All heavy atoms as a GROMACS GRO file, in nm:
protein
  516
    1MET      N    1  -3.826   1.678  -1.286
    1MET     CA    2  -3.852   1.557  -1.214
    1MET      C    3  -3.863   1.593  -1.063
    1MET      O    4  -3.955   1.531  -1.004
    1MET     CB    5  -3.732   1.456  -1.230
    1MET     CG    6  -3.759   1.324  -1.171
    1MET     SD    7  -3.894   1.231  -1.227
    1MET     CE    8  -3.812   1.134  -1.340
    2VAL      N    9  -3.782   1.686  -1.008
    2VAL     CA   10  -3.788   1.726  -0.877
    2VAL      C   11  -3.936   1.777  -0.846
    2VAL      O   12  -3.991   1.745  -0.745
    2VAL     CB   13  -3.688   1.820  -0.830
    2VAL    CG1   14  -3.714   1.882  -0.687
    2VAL    CG2   15  -3.556   1.752  -0.823
    3SER      N   16  -3.979   1.861  -0.931
    3SER     CA   17  -4.115   1.919  -0.913
    3SER      C   18  -4.225   1.817  -0.913
    3SER      O   19  -4.319   1.820  -0.810
    3SER     CB   20  -4.150   2.016  -1.025
    3SER     OG   21  -4.063   2.131  -1.024
    4ALA      N   22  -4.216   1.709  -0.987
    4ALA     CA   23  -4.315   1.607  -0.988
    4ALA      C   24  -4.299   1.523  -0.858
    4ALA      O   25  -4.406   1.484  -0.790
    4ALA     CB   26  -4.297   1.508  -1.101
    5TRP      N   27  -4.182   1.481  -0.819
    5TRP     CA   28  -4.160   1.417  -0.693
    5TRP      C   29  -4.210   1.490  -0.572
    5TRP      O   30  -4.283   1.439  -0.478
    5TRP     CB   31  -4.022   1.370  -0.671
    5TRP     CG   32  -3.971   1.263  -0.758
    5TRP    CD1   33  -4.047   1.166  -0.825
    5TRP    CD2   34  -3.831   1.227  -0.786
    5TRP    NE1   35  -3.971   1.087  -0.899
    5TRP    CE2   36  -3.836   1.119  -0.872
    5TRP    CE3   37  -3.710   1.278  -0.744
    5TRP    CZ2   38  -3.722   1.059  -0.913
    5TRP    CZ3   39  -3.590   1.224  -0.795
    5TRP    CH2   40  -3.601   1.121  -0.884
    6ALA      N   41  -4.180   1.619  -0.570
    6ALA     CA   42  -4.222   1.708  -0.458
    6ALA      C   43  -4.373   1.709  -0.448
    6ALA      O   44  -4.437   1.698  -0.346
    6ALA     CB   45  -4.166   1.839  -0.468
    7ARG      N   46  -4.436   1.723  -0.570
    7ARG     CA   47  -4.578   1.748  -0.566
    7ARG      C   48  -4.640   1.609  -0.519
    7ARG      O   49  -4.740   1.613  -0.441
    7ARG     CB   50  -4.625   1.777  -0.725
    7ARG     CG   51  -4.773   1.788  -0.726
    7ARG     CD   52  -4.823   1.816  -0.871
    7ARG     NE   53  -4.782   1.701  -0.956
    7ARG     CZ   54  -4.687   1.702  -1.055
    7ARG    NH1   55  -4.620   1.830  -1.078
    7ARG    NH2   56  -4.666   1.602  -1.121
    8ASP      N   57  -4.590   1.502  -0.564
    8ASP     CA   58  -4.647   1.362  -0.522
    8ASP      C   59  -4.635   1.357  -0.374
    8ASP      O   60  -4.720   1.284  -0.315
    8ASP     CB   61  -4.570   1.259  -0.594
    8ASP     CG   62  -4.608   1.243  -0.736
    8ASP    OD1   63  -4.703   1.316  -0.781
    8ASP    OD2   64  -4.528   1.172  -0.808
    9LEU      N   65  -4.532   1.420  -0.320
    9LEU     CA   66  -4.512   1.403  -0.175
    9LEU      C   67  -4.581   1.516  -0.091
    9LEU      O   68  -4.577   1.521   0.031
    9LEU     CB   69  -4.364   1.405  -0.142
    9LEU     CG   70  -4.286   1.281  -0.188
    9LEU    CD1   71  -4.138   1.310  -0.171
    9LEU    CD2   72  -4.330   1.156  -0.108
   10GLY      N   73  -4.642   1.606  -0.160
   10GLY     CA   74  -4.708   1.714  -0.097
   10GLY      C   75  -4.609   1.826  -0.048
   10GLY      O   76  -4.647   1.902   0.049
   11LEU      N   77  -4.498   1.830  -0.116
   11LEU     CA   78  -4.392   1.930  -0.074
   11LEU      C   79  -4.373   2.036  -0.192
   11LEU      O   80  -4.391   2.006  -0.298
   11LEU     CB   81  -4.271   1.858  -0.055
   11LEU     CG   82  -4.263   1.748   0.053
   11LEU    CD1   83  -4.118   1.685   0.049
   11LEU    CD2   84  -4.272   1.816   0.190
   12ALA      N   85  -4.326   2.155  -0.147
   12ALA     CA   86  -4.276   2.255  -0.242
   12ALA      C   87  -4.132   2.219  -0.285
   12ALA      O   88  -4.065   2.174  -0.196
   12ALA     CB   89  -4.284   2.388  -0.189
   13PRO      N   90  -4.088   2.242  -0.411
   13PRO     CA   91  -3.960   2.204  -0.441
   13PRO      C   92  -3.853   2.269  -0.348
   13PRO      O   93  -3.754   2.220  -0.317
   13PRO     CB   94  -3.950   2.258  -0.583
   13PRO     CG   95  -4.076   2.246  -0.634
   13PRO     CD   96  -4.171   2.285  -0.527
   14HIS      N   97  -3.872   2.399  -0.305
   14HIS     CA   98  -3.771   2.456  -0.211
   14HIS      C   99  -3.764   2.394  -0.080
   14HIS      O  100  -3.678   2.427  -0.002
   14HIS     CB  101  -3.812   2.606  -0.198
   14HIS     CG  102  -3.934   2.635  -0.117
   14HIS    ND1  103  -4.060   2.652  -0.173
   14HIS    CD2  104  -3.947   2.648   0.018
   14HIS    CE1  105  -4.144   2.675  -0.079
   14HIS    NE2  106  -4.080   2.674   0.036
   15ALA      N  107  -3.859   2.302  -0.052
   15ALA     CA  108  -3.847   2.225   0.079
   15ALA      C  109  -3.772   2.097   0.060
   15ALA      O  110  -3.770   2.020   0.147
   15ALA     CB  111  -3.994   2.188   0.124
   16CYS      N  112  -3.721   2.082  -0.067
   16CYS     CA  113  -3.636   1.955  -0.100
   16CYS      C  114  -3.486   1.986  -0.106
   16CYS      O  115  -3.450   2.101  -0.102
   16CYS     CB  116  -3.684   1.897  -0.229
   16CYS     SG  117  -3.857   1.854  -0.241
   17GLY      N  118  -3.413   1.880  -0.108
   17GLY     CA  119  -3.266   1.890  -0.106
   17GLY      C  120  -3.211   1.806  -0.216
   17GLY      O  121  -3.276   1.708  -0.260
   18ALA      N  122  -3.087   1.834  -0.262
   18ALA     CA  123  -3.026   1.749  -0.360
   18ALA      C  124  -2.877   1.740  -0.324
   18ALA      O  125  -2.821   1.839  -0.275
   18ALA     CB  126  -3.044   1.810  -0.500
   19ILE      N  127  -2.814   1.641  -0.374
   19ILE     CA  128  -2.677   1.612  -0.363
   19ILE      C  129  -2.614   1.590  -0.510
   19ILE      O  130  -2.675   1.499  -0.574
   19ILE     CB  131  -2.626   1.496  -0.269
   19ILE    CG1  132  -2.675   1.534  -0.120
   19ILE    CG2  133  -2.474   1.475  -0.265
   19ILE    CD1  134  -2.667   1.413  -0.031
   20GLY      N  135  -2.512   1.648  -0.547
   20GLY     CA  136  -2.468   1.626  -0.691
   20GLY      C  137  -2.332   1.662  -0.696
   20GLY      O  138  -2.268   1.710  -0.602
   21ASP      N  139  -2.263   1.641  -0.812
   21ASP     CA  140  -2.124   1.658  -0.831
   21ASP      C  141  -2.080   1.726  -0.952
   21ASP      O  142  -1.962   1.738  -0.972
   21ASP     CB  143  -2.047   1.519  -0.820
   21ASP     CG  144  -2.081   1.428  -0.941
   21ASP    OD1  145  -2.177   1.464  -1.022
   21ASP    OD2  146  -2.024   1.319  -0.944
   22SER      N  147  -2.174   1.755  -1.038
   22SER     CA  148  -2.110   1.817  -1.165
   22SER      C  149  -2.207   1.927  -1.228
   22SER      O  150  -2.318   1.951  -1.170
   22SER     CB  151  -2.112   1.702  -1.273
   22SER     OG  152  -2.236   1.644  -1.304
   23ARG      N  153  -2.170   1.988  -1.343
   23ARG     CA  154  -2.244   2.090  -1.403
   23ARG      C  155  -2.381   2.038  -1.444
   23ARG      O  156  -2.468   2.119  -1.441
   23ARG     CB  157  -2.169   2.127  -1.535
   23ARG     CG  158  -2.219   2.249  -1.589
   23ARG     CD  159  -2.132   2.291  -1.710
   23ARG     NE  160  -2.183   2.217  -1.823
   23ARG     CZ  161  -2.098   2.150  -1.920
   23ARG    NH1  162  -1.962   2.172  -1.908
   23ARG    NH2  163  -2.149   2.093  -2.011
   24SER      N  164  -2.402   1.909  -1.468
   24SER     CA  165  -2.542   1.864  -1.495
   24SER      C  166  -2.636   1.880  -1.385
   24SER      O  167  -2.761   1.873  -1.405
   24SER     CB  168  -2.532   1.728  -1.553
   24SER     OG  169  -2.491   1.639  -1.450
   25ASP      N  170  -2.584   1.893  -1.260
   25ASP     CA  171  -2.660   1.908  -1.152
   25ASP      C  172  -2.709   2.054  -1.122
   25ASP      O  173  -2.791   2.078  -1.023
   25ASP     CB  174  -2.597   1.855  -1.022
   25ASP     CG  175  -2.569   1.703  -1.026
   25ASP    OD1  176  -2.682   1.630  -1.056
   25ASP    OD2  177  -2.461   1.655  -1.013
   26LEU      N  178  -2.665   2.143  -1.196
   26LEU     CA  179  -2.694   2.293  -1.162
   26LEU      C  180  -2.841   2.322  -1.170
   26LEU      O  181  -2.895   2.391  -1.090
   26LEU     CB  182  -2.616   2.382  -1.266
   26LEU     CG  183  -2.461   2.369  -1.240
   26LEU    CD1  184  -2.390   2.473  -1.329
   26LEU    CD2  185  -2.410   2.380  -1.100
   27PRO      N  186  -2.916   2.271  -1.272
   27PRO     CA  187  -3.060   2.294  -1.281
   27PRO      C  188  -3.128   2.245  -1.167
   27PRO      O  189  -3.218   2.287  -1.096
   27PRO     CB  190  -3.109   2.231  -1.399
   27PRO     CG  191  -2.985   2.230  -1.499
   27PRO     CD  192  -2.870   2.207  -1.398
   28LEU      N  193  -3.074   2.117  -1.111
   28LEU     CA  194  -3.138   2.052  -0.988
   28LEU      C  195  -3.115   2.143  -0.861
   28LEU      O  196  -3.203   2.176  -0.794
   28LEU     CB  197  -3.078   1.921  -0.972
   28LEU     CG  198  -3.120   1.842  -0.850
   28LEU    CD1  199  -3.264   1.813  -0.842
   28LEU    CD2  200  -3.028   1.716  -0.852
   29PHE      N  201  -2.988   2.183  -0.859
   29PHE     CA  202  -2.953   2.275  -0.745
   29PHE      C  203  -3.041   2.405  -0.738
   29PHE      O  204  -3.081   2.452  -0.638
   29PHE     CB  205  -2.804   2.316  -0.744
   29PHE     CG  206  -2.710   2.200  -0.708
   29PHE    CD1  207  -2.569   2.223  -0.712
   29PHE    CD2  208  -2.760   2.080  -0.676
   29PHE    CE1  209  -2.485   2.129  -0.681
   29PHE    CE2  210  -2.663   1.986  -0.633
   29PHE     CZ  211  -2.525   2.004  -0.637
   30ALA      N  212  -3.067   2.458  -0.857
   30ALA     CA  213  -3.145   2.571  -0.868
   30ALA      C  214  -3.291   2.555  -0.830
   30ALA      O  215  -3.364   2.648  -0.798
   30ALA     CB  216  -3.129   2.637  -1.000
   31SER      N  217  -3.331   2.436  -0.838
   31SER     CA  218  -3.478   2.395  -0.814
   31SER      C  219  -3.513   2.362  -0.681
   31SER      O  220  -3.637   2.336  -0.642
   31SER     CB  221  -3.529   2.290  -0.917
   31SER     OG  222  -3.473   2.163  -0.873
   32VAL      N  223  -3.415   2.340  -0.590
   32VAL     CA  224  -3.443   2.292  -0.451
   32VAL      C  225  -3.387   2.399  -0.353
   32VAL      O  226  -3.310   2.482  -0.385
   32VAL     CB  227  -3.362   2.156  -0.427
   32VAL    CG1  228  -3.433   2.050  -0.512
   32VAL    CG2  229  -3.222   2.163  -0.441
   33GLY      N  230  -3.432   2.388  -0.239
   33GLY     CA  231  -3.396   2.477  -0.127
   33GLY      C  232  -3.257   2.448  -0.064
   33GLY      O  233  -3.202   2.535  -0.005
   34LEU      N  234  -3.210   2.332  -0.081
   34LEU     CA  235  -3.075   2.280  -0.018
   34LEU      C  236  -3.009   2.201  -0.115
   34LEU      O  237  -3.059   2.106  -0.161
   34LEU     CB  238  -3.112   2.212   0.110
   34LEU     CG  239  -2.985   2.152   0.182
   34LEU    CD1  240  -2.921   2.266   0.260
   34LEU    CD2  241  -3.039   2.066   0.297
   35SER      N  242  -2.876   2.235  -0.135
   35SER     CA  243  -2.798   2.152  -0.237
   35SER      C  244  -2.657   2.137  -0.168
   35SER      O  245  -2.600   2.232  -0.118
   35SER     CB  246  -2.791   2.216  -0.360
   35SER     OG  247  -2.748   2.365  -0.354
   36VAL      N  248  -2.612   2.018  -0.186
   36VAL     CA  249  -2.477   1.980  -0.137
   36VAL      C  250  -2.394   1.936  -0.264
   36VAL      O  251  -2.436   1.838  -0.333
   36VAL     CB  252  -2.479   1.866  -0.029
   36VAL    CG1  253  -2.344   1.836   0.008
   36VAL    CG2  254  -2.567   1.917   0.078
   37ALA      N  255  -2.289   1.994  -0.300
   37ALA     CA  256  -2.191   1.949  -0.398
   37ALA      C  257  -2.096   1.858  -0.329
   37ALA      O  258  -2.031   1.884  -0.230
   37ALA     CB  259  -2.111   2.066  -0.448
   38PHE      N  260  -2.099   1.732  -0.374
   38PHE     CA  261  -2.008   1.625  -0.304
   38PHE      C  262  -1.907   1.577  -0.410
   38PHE      O  263  -1.943   1.535  -0.521
   38PHE     CB  264  -2.107   1.495  -0.277
   38PHE     CG  265  -2.037   1.388  -0.212
   38PHE    CD1  266  -1.975   1.404  -0.082
   38PHE    CD2  267  -2.006   1.273  -0.276
   38PHE    CE1  268  -1.925   1.307  -0.021
   38PHE    CE2  269  -1.935   1.167  -0.214
   38PHE     CZ  270  -1.887   1.184  -0.086
   39ASN      N  271  -1.788   1.598  -0.361
   39ASN     CA  272  -1.671   1.569  -0.461
   39ASN      C  273  -1.689   1.627  -0.591
   39ASN      O  274  -1.677   1.564  -0.697
   39ASN     CB  275  -1.644   1.422  -0.470
   39ASN     CG  276  -1.593   1.359  -0.330
   39ASN    OD1  277  -1.546   1.425  -0.245
   39ASN    ND2  278  -1.613   1.239  -0.312
   40ALA      N  279  -1.720   1.754  -0.586
   40ALA     CA  280  -1.787   1.822  -0.708
   40ALA      C  281  -1.689   1.898  -0.801
   40ALA      O  282  -1.584   1.938  -0.751
   40ALA     CB  283  -1.897   1.915  -0.655
   41SER      N  284  -1.734   1.933  -0.910
   41SER     CA  285  -1.668   2.015  -1.005
   41SER      C  286  -1.676   2.162  -0.949
   41SER      O  287  -1.757   2.190  -0.864
   41SER     CB  288  -1.737   2.011  -1.143
   41SER     OG  289  -1.864   2.063  -1.135
   42ALA      N  290  -1.587   2.248  -1.000
   42ALA     CA  291  -1.598   2.387  -0.961
   42ALA      C  292  -1.736   2.444  -0.974
   42ALA      O  293  -1.784   2.525  -0.896
   42ALA     CB  294  -1.498   2.470  -1.030
   43ALA      N  295  -1.798   2.421  -1.094
   43ALA     CA  296  -1.933   2.477  -1.117
   43ALA      C  297  -2.037   2.439  -1.016
   43ALA      O  298  -2.121   2.516  -0.977
   43ALA     CB  299  -1.982   2.453  -1.264
   44ALA      N  300  -2.036   2.308  -0.993
   44ALA     CA  301  -2.134   2.247  -0.882
   44ALA      C  302  -2.103   2.312  -0.748
   44ALA      O  303  -2.190   2.343  -0.674
   44ALA     CB  304  -2.132   2.103  -0.887
   45TRP      N  305  -1.976   2.316  -0.720
   45TRP     CA  306  -1.932   2.364  -0.585
   45TRP      C  307  -1.989   2.515  -0.570
   45TRP      O  308  -2.040   2.548  -0.465
   45TRP     CB  309  -1.773   2.362  -0.578
   45TRP     CG  310  -1.716   2.410  -0.448
   45TRP    CD1  311  -1.715   2.541  -0.392
   45TRP    CD2  312  -1.654   2.327  -0.354
   45TRP    NE1  313  -1.653   2.541  -0.278
   45TRP    CE2  314  -1.609   2.414  -0.249
   45TRP    CE3  315  -1.629   2.191  -0.345
   45TRP    CZ2  316  -1.547   2.366  -0.134
   45TRP    CZ3  317  -1.560   2.147  -0.232
   45TRP    CH2  318  -1.516   2.231  -0.134
   46ALA      N  319  -1.969   2.592  -0.672
   46ALA     CA  320  -2.010   2.737  -0.671
   46ALA      C  321  -2.167   2.756  -0.659
   46ALA      O  322  -2.212   2.850  -0.593
   46ALA     CB  323  -1.961   2.810  -0.797
   47ALA      N  324  -2.238   2.673  -0.728
   47ALA     CA  325  -2.381   2.676  -0.722
   47ALA      C  326  -2.458   2.609  -0.603
   47ALA      O  327  -2.563   2.647  -0.577
   47ALA     CB  328  -2.430   2.602  -0.852
   48ALA      N  329  -2.385   2.536  -0.528
   48ALA     CA  330  -2.456   2.459  -0.419
   48ALA      C  331  -2.462   2.547  -0.299
   48ALA      O  332  -2.378   2.639  -0.272
   48ALA     CB  333  -2.373   2.328  -0.386
   49THR      N  334  -2.545   2.503  -0.208
   49THR     CA  335  -2.562   2.577  -0.072
   49THR      C  336  -2.427   2.547   0.000
   49THR      O  337  -2.395   2.637   0.077
   49THR     CB  338  -2.671   2.505   0.002
   49THR    OG1  339  -2.803   2.520  -0.074
   49THR    CG2  340  -2.703   2.577   0.136
   50THR      N  341  -2.374   2.426  -0.005
   50THR     CA  342  -2.252   2.391   0.061
   50THR      C  343  -2.182   2.286  -0.024
   50THR      O  344  -2.239   2.234  -0.104
   50THR     CB  345  -2.278   2.361   0.214
   50THR    OG1  346  -2.150   2.356   0.281
   50THR    CG2  347  -2.356   2.219   0.219
   51ALA      N  348  -2.059   2.249   0.024
   51ALA     CA  349  -1.984   2.147  -0.050
   51ALA      C  350  -1.912   2.050   0.052
   51ALA      O  351  -1.876   2.108   0.162
   51ALA     CB  352  -1.896   2.212  -0.145
   52VAL      N  353  -1.896   1.924   0.018
   52VAL     CA  354  -1.830   1.835   0.100
   52VAL      C  355  -1.733   1.756   0.001
   52VAL      O  356  -1.779   1.710  -0.098
   52VAL     CB  357  -1.932   1.738   0.168
   52VAL    CG1  358  -1.853   1.628   0.248
   52VAL    CG2  359  -2.020   1.806   0.257
   53ASP      N  360  -1.607   1.750   0.049
   53ASP     CA  361  -1.511   1.654  -0.020
   53ASP      C  362  -1.471   1.542   0.076
   53ASP      O  363  -1.418   1.565   0.183
   53ASP     CB  364  -1.384   1.730  -0.068
   53ASP     CG  365  -1.403   1.828  -0.177
   53ASP    OD1  366  -1.482   1.779  -0.269
   53ASP    OD2  367  -1.352   1.929  -0.191
   54ALA      N  368  -1.508   1.420   0.036
   54ALA     CA  369  -1.476   1.305   0.128
   54ALA      C  370  -1.499   1.180   0.048
   54ALA      O  371  -1.539   1.182  -0.061
   54ALA     CB  372  -1.568   1.308   0.244
   55GLY      N  373  -1.447   1.068   0.114
   55GLY     CA  374  -1.445   0.942   0.041
   55GLY      C  375  -1.576   0.860   0.064
   55GLY      O  376  -1.598   0.760   0.004
   56ASP      N  377  -1.671   0.912   0.146
   56ASP     CA  378  -1.781   0.839   0.179
   56ASP      C  379  -1.902   0.933   0.182
   56ASP      O  380  -1.906   1.033   0.249
   56ASP     CB  381  -1.770   0.775   0.326
   56ASP     CG  382  -1.888   0.693   0.363
   56ASP    OD1  383  -1.996   0.703   0.315
   56ASP    OD2  384  -1.853   0.590   0.441
   57LEU      N  385  -2.016   0.903   0.109
   57LEU     CA  386  -2.124   0.997   0.094
   57LEU      C  387  -2.189   1.014   0.233
   57LEU      O  388  -2.243   1.119   0.262
   57LEU     CB  389  -2.222   0.929   0.000
   57LEU     CG  390  -2.356   1.013  -0.029
   57LEU    CD1  391  -2.314   1.148  -0.082
   57LEU    CD2  392  -2.445   0.942  -0.125
   58ARG      N  393  -2.170   0.919   0.325
   58ARG     CA  394  -2.233   0.952   0.457
   58ARG      C  395  -2.181   1.068   0.526
   58ARG      O  396  -2.242   1.120   0.625
   58ARG     CB  397  -2.220   0.817   0.530
   58ARG     CG  398  -2.303   0.698   0.490
   58ARG     CD  399  -2.278   0.578   0.574
   58ARG     NE  400  -2.150   0.541   0.540
   58ARG     CZ  401  -2.084   0.417   0.583
   58ARG    NH1  402  -2.154   0.338   0.671
   58ARG    NH2  403  -1.963   0.389   0.537
   59THR      N  404  -2.057   1.114   0.483
   59THR     CA  405  -2.008   1.238   0.545
   59THR      C  406  -2.088   1.364   0.525
   59THR      O  407  -2.062   1.465   0.601
   59THR     CB  408  -1.868   1.257   0.504
   59THR    OG1  409  -1.861   1.282   0.364
   59THR    CG2  410  -1.772   1.143   0.540
   60VAL      N  411  -2.189   1.357   0.434
   60VAL     CA  412  -2.275   1.480   0.422
   60VAL      C  413  -2.377   1.490   0.535
   60VAL      O  414  -2.437   1.589   0.548
   60VAL     CB  415  -2.344   1.484   0.283
   60VAL    CG1  416  -2.232   1.474   0.173
   60VAL    CG2  417  -2.444   1.368   0.258
   61ILE      N  418  -2.404   1.376   0.607
   61ILE     CA  419  -2.507   1.380   0.708
   61ILE      C  420  -2.487   1.491   0.819
   61ILE      O  421  -2.584   1.553   0.836
   61ILE     CB  422  -2.529   1.244   0.769
   61ILE    CG1  423  -2.581   1.143   0.654
   61ILE    CG2  424  -2.620   1.232   0.885
   61ILE    CD1  425  -2.572   0.990   0.700
   62PRO      N  426  -2.366   1.502   0.871
   62PRO     CA  427  -2.358   1.610   0.969
   62PRO      C  428  -2.385   1.753   0.896
   62PRO      O  429  -2.445   1.841   0.969
   62PRO     CB  430  -2.216   1.604   1.022
   62PRO     CG  431  -2.182   1.453   0.989
   62PRO     CD  432  -2.257   1.411   0.864
   63THR      N  433  -2.333   1.762   0.769
   63THR     CA  434  -2.361   1.887   0.706
   63THR      C  435  -2.512   1.921   0.689
   63THR      O  436  -2.560   2.027   0.712
   63THR     CB  437  -2.288   1.890   0.571
   63THR    OG1  438  -2.147   1.868   0.592
   63THR    CG2  439  -2.314   2.018   0.491
   64LEU      N  440  -2.583   1.818   0.649
   64LEU     CA  441  -2.727   1.826   0.630
   64LEU      C  442  -2.797   1.863   0.757
   64LEU      O  443  -2.886   1.954   0.766
   64LEU     CB  444  -2.789   1.702   0.566
   64LEU     CG  445  -2.749   1.673   0.417
   64LEU    CD1  446  -2.800   1.530   0.377
   64LEU    CD2  447  -2.797   1.773   0.331
   65ALA      N  448  -2.749   1.803   0.867
   65ALA     CA  449  -2.813   1.817   0.999
   65ALA      C  450  -2.786   1.970   1.046
   65ALA      O  451  -2.885   2.030   1.082
   65ALA     CB  452  -2.760   1.723   1.096
   66ARG      N  453  -2.666   2.014   1.016
   66ARG     CA  454  -2.642   2.168   1.055
   66ARG      C  455  -2.726   2.247   0.966
   66ARG      O  456  -2.783   2.350   1.025
   66ARG     CB  457  -2.500   2.189   1.032
   66ARG     CG  458  -2.406   2.152   1.145
   66ARG     CD  459  -2.264   2.213   1.127
   66ARG     NE  460  -2.197   2.189   1.008
   66ARG     CZ  461  -2.139   2.075   0.974
   66ARG    NH1  462  -2.133   1.968   1.060
   66ARG    NH2  463  -2.078   2.063   0.855
   67LEU      N  464  -2.728   2.234   0.834
   67LEU     CA  465  -2.803   2.313   0.749
   67LEU      C  466  -2.946   2.323   0.776
   67LEU      O  467  -3.020   2.411   0.780
   67LEU     CB  468  -2.784   2.271   0.603
   67LEU     CG  469  -2.651   2.304   0.551
   67LEU    CD1  470  -2.641   2.236   0.411
   67LEU    CD2  471  -2.628   2.451   0.534
   68LEU      N  472  -3.010   2.192   0.807
   68LEU     CA  473  -3.152   2.176   0.842
   68LEU      C  474  -3.194   2.245   0.981
   68LEU      O  475  -3.307   2.286   0.996
   68LEU     CB  476  -3.192   2.039   0.836
   68LEU     CG  477  -3.191   1.977   0.692
   68LEU    CD1  478  -3.222   1.823   0.696
   68LEU    CD2  479  -3.292   2.039   0.596
   69SER      N  480  -3.093   2.252   1.064
   69SER     CA  481  -3.127   2.303   1.197
   69SER      C  482  -3.091   2.460   1.206
   69SER      O  483  -3.099   2.521   1.325
   69SER     CB  484  -3.060   2.225   1.308
   69SER     OG  485  -2.921   2.236   1.296
   70ALA      N  486  -3.037   2.524   1.108
   70ALA     CA  487  -2.999   2.654   1.105
   70ALA      C  488  -3.122   2.741   1.131
   70ALA      O  489  -3.232   2.711   1.082
   70ALA     CB  490  -2.932   2.699   0.971
   71PRO      N  491  -3.103   2.852   1.204
   71PRO     CA  492  -3.210   2.930   1.242
   71PRO      C  493  -3.285   2.996   1.131
   71PRO      O  494  -3.411   3.015   1.151
   71PRO     CB  495  -3.154   3.045   1.328
   71PRO     CG  496  -3.012   3.008   1.352
   71PRO     CD  497  -2.981   2.893   1.263
   72ASP      N  498  -3.228   3.016   1.012
   72ASP     CA  499  -3.304   3.074   0.910
   72ASP      C  500  -3.365   2.980   0.818
   72ASP      O  501  -3.428   3.010   0.713
   72ASP     CB  502  -3.199   3.164   0.813
   72ASP     CG  503  -3.085   3.076   0.758
   72ASP    OD1  504  -3.057   2.964   0.808
   72ASP    OD2  505  -3.035   3.100   0.652
   73ARG      N  506  -3.374   2.851   0.850
   73ARG     CA  507  -3.443   2.750   0.772
   73ARG      C  508  -3.594   2.750   0.804
   73ARG      O  509  -3.650   2.752   0.898
   73ARG     CB  510  -3.376   2.609   0.792
   73ARG     CG  511  -3.245   2.597   0.746
   73ARG     CD  512  -3.202   2.580   0.599
   73ARG     NE  513  -3.269   2.470   0.523
   73ARG     CZ  514  -3.307   2.497   0.406
   73ARG    NH1  515  -3.295   2.613   0.340
   73ARG    NH2  516  -3.347   2.396   0.330
   0.00000   0.00000   0.00000
């Protein structure tokens, strides 16, 4: 699905990001360039670019901003 959405937007999948919380998100994390495990299982945490534990999904915004502005991006 990510590949189709990326193609429709004119993007490569590695230029996309995903937020997930469980083992079922591992294929998604592997197909994108940036992944955030949010209140996630150990497997998702290990597979993600970074992880956030918080009560509000909006708390990932500063993390995304830091990752997107990193010099190696």
